[in-house]
C-alpha positions in Angstrom: -48.7 -181.6 -110.5 -50.9 -179.4 -112.7 -54.5 -180.4 -112.4 -57.2 -179.9 -115.0 -60.7 -178.6 -114.5 -62.3 -181.9 -115.3 -60.5 -183.4 -112.4 -62.1 -181.0 -109.9 -65.7 -181.0 -108.5 -67.3 -177.6 -108.9 -69.1 -175.8 -106.0 -72.5 -177.2 -105.2 -73.9 -174.4 -103.0 -74.4 -170.7 -103.1 -75.1 -168.6 -106.1 -74.1 -170.6 -109.2 -75.6 -169.4 -112.4 -77.2 -166.2 -113.7 -79.1 -163.9 -111.4 -82.9 -163.6 -111.8 -82.4 -160.7 -114.3 -80.4 -163.0 -116.5 -76.9 -161.6 -115.9 -74.3 -164.2 -115.2 -72.0 -163.8 -112.3 -71.9 -165.7 -109.0 -69.6 -163.0 -107.7 -72.1 -160.1 -108.1 -73.7 -160.6 -104.7 -71.3 -163.2 -103.1 -70.0 -163.0 -99.5 -66.3 -163.8 -99.6 -64.3 -164.8 -96.5 -60.7 -163.9 -96.3 -58.3 -166.4 -94.7 -54.9 -165.3 -93.7 -53.3 -168.8 -93.8 -50.6 -168.4 -91.1 -53.3 -167.3 -88.6 -56.3 -169.4 -89.3 -55.7 -173.0 -88.2 -52.5 -175.0 -87.6 -52.7 -178.6 -88.8 -49.3 -179.8 -87.8 -48.6 -178.1 -84.4 -45.7 -176.0 -85.5 -47.3 -172.7 -84.4 -48.1 -171.6 -87.9 -51.4 -172.0 -89.7 -51.3 -174.1 -92.9 -53.4 -175.6 -95.7 -54.3 -178.8 -93.8 -55.5 -176.6 -91.0 -57.6 -174.5 -93.3 -59.0 -177.7 -95.0 -60.1 -179.1 -91.6 -62.0 -175.9 -90.9 -63.8 -175.6 -94.3 -67.1 -177.1 -92.8 -67.1 -174.2 -90.3 -67.0 -171.7 -93.3 -69.7 -173.5 -95.1 -71.8 -173.5 -92.0 -71.1 -169.8 -91.5 -72.8 -169.3 -94.9 -70.2 -167.6 -97.1 -70.0 -168.3 -100.8 -66.2 -168.2 -101.4 -62.9 -168.3 -99.5 -60.0 -165.9 -100.4 -56.7 -167.3 -99.4 -53.8 -164.8 -98.7 -50.5 -166.0 -100.2 -49.3 -169.5 -99.5 -46.6 -169.6 -102.1 -42.9 -170.4 -101.6 -41.5 -167.3 -99.8 -38.8 -166.2 -97.4 -41.7 -164.5 -95.5 -40.1 -161.1 -95.4 -43.6 -159.6 -95.9 -46.0 -162.3 -94.7 -45.8 -164.2 -98.0 -46.2 -161.2 -100.3 -42.6 -161.8 -101.3 -42.9 -164.8 -103.6 -39.9 -166.8 -104.6 -41.9 -169.4 -106.7 -45.4 -168.8 -107.9 -46.0 -172.5 -108.7 -44.9 -173.9 -105.3 -46.4 -174.0 -101.8 -44.1 -172.8 -99.0 -43.3 -175.8 -96.7 -44.7 -173.7 -93.8 -48.1 -174.2 -95.4 -47.9 -177.6 -96.9 -47.6 -179.0 -100.5 -49.3 -178.8 -103.8 -51.2 -182.0 -102.9 -52.6 -180.1 -99.9 -53.7 -177.2 -102.1 -55.4 -179.6 -104.5 -57.2 -181.4 -101.6 -58.3 -178.0 -100.2 -59.7 -176.9 -103.5 -61.6 -180.2 -104.0 -63.0 -180.2 -100.4 -64.1 -176.5 -100.8 -65.9 -177.3 -104.0 -67.7 -180.3 -102.5 -68.9 -178.0 -99.7 -70.2 -175.4 -102.2 -67.4 -173.0 -101.5 -65.4 -171.3 -104.3 -61.7 -170.6 -103.8 -59.9 -167.3 -104.7 -56.1 -167.2 -104.3 -53.9 -164.2 -104.0 -51.6 -163.2 -106.9 -48.7 -160.9 -106.3 -47.6 -159.5 -109.7 -46.1 -156.2 -108.8 -43.0 -157.6 -107.2 -41.3 -160.9 -106.4 -39.0 -161.9 -103.6 -35.3 -161.0 -103.9 -34.8 -164.8 -103.6 -36.7 -165.4 -106.8 -34.5 -167.3 -109.4 -34.8 -164.4 -111.9 -33.6 -161.8 -109.4 -30.8 -164.0 -108.1 -29.5 -164.6 -111.6 -29.7 -160.9 -112.3 -27.5 -160.2 -109.4 -25.0 -162.9 -110.3 -24.8 -161.9 -114.0 -24.4 -158.2 -113.3 -25.1 -155.1 -115.4 -26.2 -155.9 -118.9 -27.8 -159.2 -118.0 -31.2 -159.7 -119.8 -32.6 -160.8 -116.4 -32.0 -157.3 -115.1 -34.6 -155.9 -117.6 -37.2 -158.0 -115.9 -36.9 -155.7 -112.9 -35.9 -152.0 -112.5 -32.1 -151.9 -112.3 -30.8 -148.4 -112.9 -27.4 -146.6 -112.4 -27.4 -144.2 -109.5 -27.2 -140.4 -109.7 -24.3 -138.3 -108.6 -20.7 -138.3 -109.4 -20.1 -141.9 -108.3 -23.7 -143.2 -108.7 -24.1 -142.9 -104.9 -27.6 -141.4 -105.0 -30.8 -143.3 -105.9 -32.1 -143.0 -109.5 -35.0 -140.9 -108.4 -36.8 -139.6 -105.2 -39.5 -142.3 -104.9 -40.2 -143.5 -101.3 -41.1 -147.0 -100.2 -44.6 -147.7 -98.9 -42.9 -149.2 -95.9 -40.7 -146.1 -95.3 -37.3 -145.0 -96.5 -36.1 -144.8 -100.1 -37.7 -147.1 -102.8 -34.2 -148.0 -104.1 -31.4 -150.3 -102.9 -27.9 -150.4 -104.3 -26.3 -153.8 -105.0 -22.6 -154.7 -105.6 -21.3 -155.7 -108.9 -20.1 -159.3 -109.2 -16.6 -158.1 -108.5 -17.7 -156.5 -105.3 -17.6 -152.8 -106.5 -20.6 -150.6 -106.0 -23.2 -151.3 -108.7 -26.6 -150.4 -109.8 -29.8 -149.7 -107.8 -33.1 -151.6 -108.0 -36.6 -150.4 -107.4 -38.8 -151.8 -104.6 -41.9 -149.9 -103.8 -42.3 -152.0 -100.7 -39.5 -153.8 -98.7 -36.0 -154.2 -100.1 -36.7 -157.9 -100.3 -39.5 -157.2 -102.8 -38.0 -155.9 -106.1 -40.6 -154.6 -108.5 -41.1 -156.4 -111.8 -40.7 -154.4 -115.1 -44.0 -155.1 -116.8 -42.8 -153.6 -120.1 -40.7 -156.8 -120.4 -42.5 -159.5 -122.5 -41.0 -162.3 -120.4 -42.8 -160.9 -117.3 -46.1 -160.8 -119.1 -45.7 -164.3 -120.5 -44.7 -165.7 -117.0 -47.8 -164.4 -115.3 -50.1 -165.6 -118.1 -48.6 -169.0 -117.4 -49.0 -168.7 -113.7 -52.7 -167.8 -114.1 -53.3 -170.9 -116.2 -51.4 -173.1 -113.7 -53.8 -172.2 -110.9 -56.8 -172.1 -113.1 -56.0 -175.7 -114.1 -55.7 -176.5 -110.4 -59.3 -175.5 -110.1 -59.2 -172.1 -108.4 -62.2 -169.8 -109.0 -60.3 -166.6 -109.2 -57.5 -164.3 -108.1 -57.3 -161.4 -105.8 -54.6 -159.2 -107.4 -52.2 -157.6 -104.9 -51.2 -154.0 -105.7 -53.3 -154.2 -108.9 -52.7 -150.5 -109.4 -48.9 -150.7 -109.2 -47.5 -152.8 -112.0 -46.9 -150.0 -114.6 -44.6 -147.0 -113.9 -44.5 -143.7 -115.7 -42.1 -143.5 -118.6 -38.6 -142.4 -117.5 -39.4 -142.9 -113.8 -39.7 -139.2 -113.1 -39.1 -137.6 -109.7 -42.0 -136.9 -107.4 -40.4 -133.6 -106.3 -41.8 -134.0 -102.8 -41.2 -135.7 -99.5 -43.8 -137.6 -97.4 -45.2 -139.3 -100.5 -47.2 -141.7 -98.4 -49.6 -138.9 -97.6 -50.4 -138.7 -101.3 -51.5 -142.3 -101.6 -55.1 -142.6 -102.7 -55.4 -138.8 -103.4 -53.9 -138.6 -106.9 -52.4 -140.6 -109.7 -48.7 -141.2 -108.9 -45.9 -142.1 -111.3 -45.8 -145.5 -109.8 -49.5 -146.1 -109.0 -52.7 -146.2 -111.1 -51.0 -145.6 -114.4 -53.3 -146.2 -117.4 -51.1 -149.0 -118.8 -52.2 -151.4 -116.1 -55.5 -151.8 -117.9 -53.9 -153.4 -120.9 -52.6 -156.1 -118.6 -56.1 -156.8 -117.2 -57.6 -157.0 -120.7 -55.1 -159.7 -121.5 -55.9 -161.6 -118.2 -59.6 -161.3 -118.8 -59.2 -163.3 -122.0 -57.6 -166.1 -120.1 -60.2 -166.1 -117.3 -62.9 -166.3 -119.9 -61.3 -169.3 -121.5 -62.2 -171.4 -118.5 -65.7 -172.5 -117.6 -67.3 -171.8 -114.2 -67.1 -168.0 -114.2 -63.5 -167.5 -112.9 -62.9 -164.0 -111.6 -60.3 -161.3 -111.0 -60.5 -159.0 -108.0 -58.4 -155.8 -107.9 -56.7 -154.4 -104.8 -56.5 -151.0 -106.3 -55.9 -147.9 -104.2 -57.1 -145.0 -106.4 -57.8 -141.3 -106.0 -61.5 -141.7 -106.8 -64.2 -144.3 -107.2 -64.4 -143.4 -110.9 -60.7 -144.4 -111.2 -61.5 -147.6 -109.4 -64.3 -148.4 -111.8 -61.8 -148.4 -114.7 -60.4 -151.7 -113.3 -63.8 -153.4 -113.7 -64.9 -152.4 -117.1 -66.6 -155.3 -119.0 -63.3 -156.5 -120.6 -61.2 -156.2 -117.5 -61.6 -157.5 -114.0 -64.8 -158.5 -112.2 -64.5 -156.7 -108.8 -62.4 -154.0 -107.1 -62.1 -153.5 -103.4 -64.0 -150.4 -102.1 -61.3 -148.9 -99.9 -63.3 -145.6 -99.9 -66.0 -147.3 -98.0 -63.6 -149.1 -95.6 -62.0 -145.7 -94.7 -65.4 -144.0 -93.9 -66.2 -143.1 -90.3 -69.3 -144.4 -88.5 -71.3 -141.3 -89.5 -74.7 -141.3 -91.2 -74.0 -138.5 -93.7 -70.5 -139.8 -94.6 -71.8 -143.3 -95.1 -74.7 -142.2 -97.2 -72.3 -140.2 -99.4 -69.8 -143.0 -99.9 -72.6 -145.5 -100.6 -74.1 -143.3 -103.3 -70.8 -142.4 -104.9 -69.7 -146.1 -104.9 -72.9 -147.3 -106.6 -72.9 -144.4 -109.0 -69.3 -145.1 -110.0 -69.8 -148.8 -110.7 -73.2 -148.6 -112.4 -71.9 -147.2 -115.8 -69.4 -150.1 -116.2 -72.0 -152.7 -115.1 -69.8 -154.0 -112.2 -71.0 -154.8 -108.7 -69.9 -152.6 -105.8 -67.9 -154.4 -103.1 -68.1 -153.6 -99.4 -65.4 -154.4 -96.8 -64.8 -153.3 -93.2 -61.6 -155.3 -92.3 -58.7 -157.1 -93.9 -55.1 -158.2 -93.1 -53.7 -154.8 -93.9 -55.9 -152.5 -91.7 -56.9 -152.2 -88.1 -59.9 -154.4 -87.3 -63.1 -152.5 -87.7 -64.2 -153.0 -84.1 -61.2 -151.1 -82.9 -61.1 -148.7 -85.8 -64.7 -147.6 -85.2 -64.1 -146.9 -81.6 -63.9 -150.2 -79.8 -67.7 -150.8 -79.4 -68.9 -154.3 -80.2 -72.4 -153.0 -80.7 -71.1 -150.5 -83.3 -69.1 -153.2 -85.1 -72.1 -155.5 -85.3 -74.3 -152.6 -86.6 -71.7 -151.8 -89.2 -71.7 -155.4 -90.4 -75.5 -155.5 -90.8 -75.4 -152.2 -92.7 -72.7 -153.6 -95.1 -74.5 -156.9 -95.7 -77.7 -155.0 -96.7 -76.0 -153.1 -99.5 -76.2 -154.2 -103.2 -73.1 -156.0 -104.4 -70.5 -158.3 -102.9 -69.3 -158.2 -99.3 -65.9 -159.3 -97.9 -65.4 -160.7 -94.3 -62.0 -160.9 -92.7 -61.3 -164.0 -90.6 -62.2 -163.4 -86.9 -64.5 -160.4 -87.4 -67.4 -162.9 -87.1 -66.1 -163.5 -83.5 -66.0 -159.8 -82.7 -62.2 -159.9 -82.4 -60.6 -156.5 -81.6 -57.2 -155.4 -82.8 -54.4 -156.6 -80.6 -52.7 -153.4 -79.6 -50.2 -154.5 -77.0 -47.9 -156.9 -78.9 -44.3 -156.6 -77.6 -41.9 -155.2 -80.1 -39.8 -158.4 -80.1 -42.7 -160.5 -81.6 -43.8 -158.1 -84.3 -43.0 -159.1 -87.8 -44.6 -156.5 -90.1 -41.7 -155.1 -92.2 -43.2 -151.6 -92.0 -42.5 -151.7 -88.3 -38.8 -152.3 -88.9 -38.6 -149.7 -91.7 -40.4 -146.9 -89.9 -39.7 -147.8 -86.3 -41.9 -147.3 -83.2 -44.0 -144.2 -83.0 -43.9 -143.5 -86.7 -47.5 -144.3 -87.5 -51.1 -143.8 -86.3 -52.4 -143.7 -82.8 -54.2 -147.0 -82.8 -51.8 -148.6 -80.3 -49.7 -150.4 -82.8 -48.4 -147.4 -84.8 -50.5 -148.3 -87.8 -48.7 -151.6 -88.4 -50.4 -154.9 -89.3 -49.5 -157.6 -86.8 -52.4 -156.7 -84.5 -55.0 -157.9 -87.0 -53.1 -161.1 -87.8 -53.1 -162.7 -84.4 -54.2 -166.4 -84.7 -57.9 -167.2 -84.2 -59.3 -168.8 -81.1 -61.3 -171.9 -81.8 -61.7 -173.3 -78.2 -62.2 -171.6 -74.9 -59.0 -173.1 -73.4 -56.2 -175.4 -74.3 -53.0 -174.8 -76.3 -53.4 -171.6 -78.3 -57.2 -171.7 -77.8 -57.5 -174.5 -80.4 -55.4 -172.8 -83.1 -53.0 -175.7 -82.9 -51.0 -177.9 -80.5 -47.8 -175.9 -80.8 -48.7 -172.5 -79.6 -49.1 -169.6 -82.1 -46.6 -167.5 -84.0 -48.0 -164.3 -82.6 -49.2 -164.4 -78.9 -52.9 -164.4 -78.3 -54.4 -162.2 -75.6 -55.3 -164.0 -72.3 -59.0 -163.4 -72.8 -59.1 -164.8 -76.3 -60.9 -168.0 -75.2 -64.1 -166.0 -74.4 -64.3 -164.9 -78.0 -63.7 -168.4 -79.4 -65.8 -170.3 -81.9 -66.6 -172.9 -79.3 -67.6 -170.3 -76.7 -70.0 -168.5 -79.1 -71.5 -171.4 -81.0 -75.2 -171.9 -80.1 -75.5 -168.7 -78.1 -78.1 -166.6 -79.9 -76.7 -163.3 -78.6 -73.2 -164.0 -79.8 -71.5 -162.2 -82.6 -70.8 -165.5 -84.4 -74.5 -166.5 -84.4 -75.4 -163.0 -85.6 -73.2 -163.5 -88.6 -74.6 -166.9 -89.3 -78.2 -165.5 -89.1 -77.3 -162.5 -91.2 -75.8 -164.6 -94.0 -78.7 -167.0 -93.9 -81.2 -164.1 -94.2 -79.2 -162.5 -96.9 -79.2 -165.6 -99.0 -82.9 -166.2 -98.4 -84.0 -162.6 -99.3 -83.7 -161.8 -103.0 -83.8 -158.1 -102.0 -80.4 -158.3 -100.2 -77.1 -158.2 -102.1 -78.5 -158.1 -105.6 -79.1 -155.0 -107.7 -77.2 -151.8 -108.0 -79.2 -149.2 -106.1 -80.8 -148.3 -102.8 -84.0 -146.4 -102.2 -83.3 -143.9 -99.4 -86.1 -143.2 -96.9 -86.6 -140.1 -94.7 -84.9 -140.7 -91.4 -83.9 -138.7 -88.2 -80.5 -137.2 -87.9 -77.8 -139.8 -87.4 -80.0 -142.6 -88.9 -79.7 -144.3 -92.3 -82.8 -145.9 -93.8 -83.2 -147.5 -97.2 -85.4 -150.0 -99.0 -84.0 -152.8 -101.2 -86.2 -154.5 -103.8 -85.7 -158.0 -105.2 -86.5 -159.2 -108.7 -89.1 -161.4 -107.2 -91.1 -158.4 -105.9 -89.8 -158.8 -102.3 -88.5 -155.8 -100.3 -86.3 -155.3 -97.3 -85.9 -152.1 -95.2 -82.6 -151.5 -93.4 -82.4 -148.9 -90.7 -79.0 -148.1 -89.0 -78.6 -145.8 -86.0 -75.0 -144.4 -86.0 -75.5 -142.4 -82.8 -74.5 -143.8 -79.4 -78.0 -143.1 -78.0 -81.4 -144.5 -78.9 -83.5 -142.6 -81.5 -87.2 -142.5 -81.7 -88.2 -143.7 -85.2 -91.2 -142.4 -87.2 -94.0 -144.9 -87.5 -93.1 -145.9 -91.0 -89.6 -146.9 -89.9 -90.4 -148.3 -86.4 -92.3 -151.2 -87.8 -92.2 -151.2 -91.6 -92.8 -154.9 -91.8 -91.7 -158.2 -90.2 -88.4 -157.8 -88.2 -85.9 -160.1 -89.8 -82.8 -159.3 -87.7 -81.3 -156.6 -85.5 -77.7 -156.2 -84.4 -78.7 -155.4 -80.8 -81.9 -156.5 -78.9 -84.8 -154.6 -80.4 -88.5 -154.9 -80.0 -89.7 -151.8 -81.9 -90.0 -148.1 -81.1 -86.8 -146.4 -80.2 -83.9 -147.9 -82.1 -80.9 -148.4 -79.7 -77.7 -146.6 -80.3 -75.2 -148.2 -82.7 -77.8 -150.7 -84.0 -78.9 -151.8 -87.4 -82.2 -153.6 -88.1 -83.7 -155.4 -91.1 -87.4 -155.7 -91.9 -89.2 -157.7 -94.6 -91.5 -155.1 -96.1 
């Protein structure tokens, strides 16, 4: 049921046209809210979140004050990796609903002034994808095998993998398959789980297929794509050995033969032409783990994508010097290519920032206000506006992250869940009591902590001191103040040790001062910072003078 743009209402709220300086781009200072569909809201009571559930909660997101919603995958999938193993890119998995539900969600979001960004997973498919299944049935020499990386093994009988690459989820990045007659056959590449074979992007059929998929969803009315593993689609010629073990430790530190190869940029130039064919400023967002911000900036050159996630910022400790450095280097890297910097603290793949930054709610709130004061676009992960922590005591028998099963317990970080991802995907609490705290009538696919109701939307709504109301006020102030979000620079101000202070200036002549105390104890501020203007907002109670520990404040100056 392909839909055309003319059939869809366009967003009515938020930043729509060019910025005051004349540059087009609603995304340049947008606040984008990530929904992990299985864990957001359950519309049919089966314990899993779905598209009707999301649709019913869109007014909540509009009231929160975000500009766009990014939906993690809802495509047909065996769910070997939370939907990032896609078996049909043009179909909705029955767990989440139907294409009619997707169409209705997009329409409702646009009527509420919300744009919709969907996940695209082009590095790999599910092993249940029709192409891969045909490749297995037809055996060596099948043209379908060239759409993936099938290779003969090494060693006398081909018993060893074609090279030494390791899977991101642990273990070798190759799995051997039998020939149609049952004899041992070729190996196929999967940088992630064995159920996720990598596409061969040198094959024209793969390129044509994804150009068609882009148009399918653009015709449905989506406003853009978040591109999963955007740095991974092109592999080095000849698939050379790494020559080292523990390759995961090298991720994000250097260009690898399977990540951040220069050839990926040709793909995005092709995609940008398609995005630009459609009215309404459709965008592409790269999930690109790169060795440097300068390498990240290559993904958002004027003829490529529009945004790239700033993982260098996400991984920075709550330390004034480290934060100032990453802010400066992020802005400096993006300025030459004319792209906005993005800021993010949490997502579906990392430990929630409240827990990651030490477990302090005050610190998490302060980190949020600091992020929202920076120039560029900000991403919010579902539940962070409620102050949700990482769930670190999930029993092994309920965990579903494939990395857990590939690596096993104890083979990860010390965050209480071995670095796995189930703890940030526990379904949201909407009410203070009742079945699954309002998530749905049929329980929840991952168990919620017993105290979850105290953090629910219902419990926090209308309470000025709550984290939810802080987010609502912060997003309202950010939208009202031209000095917040827009632009590409900050003006640093002298500040005591452990304190960050900067001024932001708007095109309308307005100015906002942001001061963040990253220390656990209060800090006496110099007069020019203690009251630089009218206090707009503070992450903790503050009446002037000494700024409390782990607190960020905004002033209109």
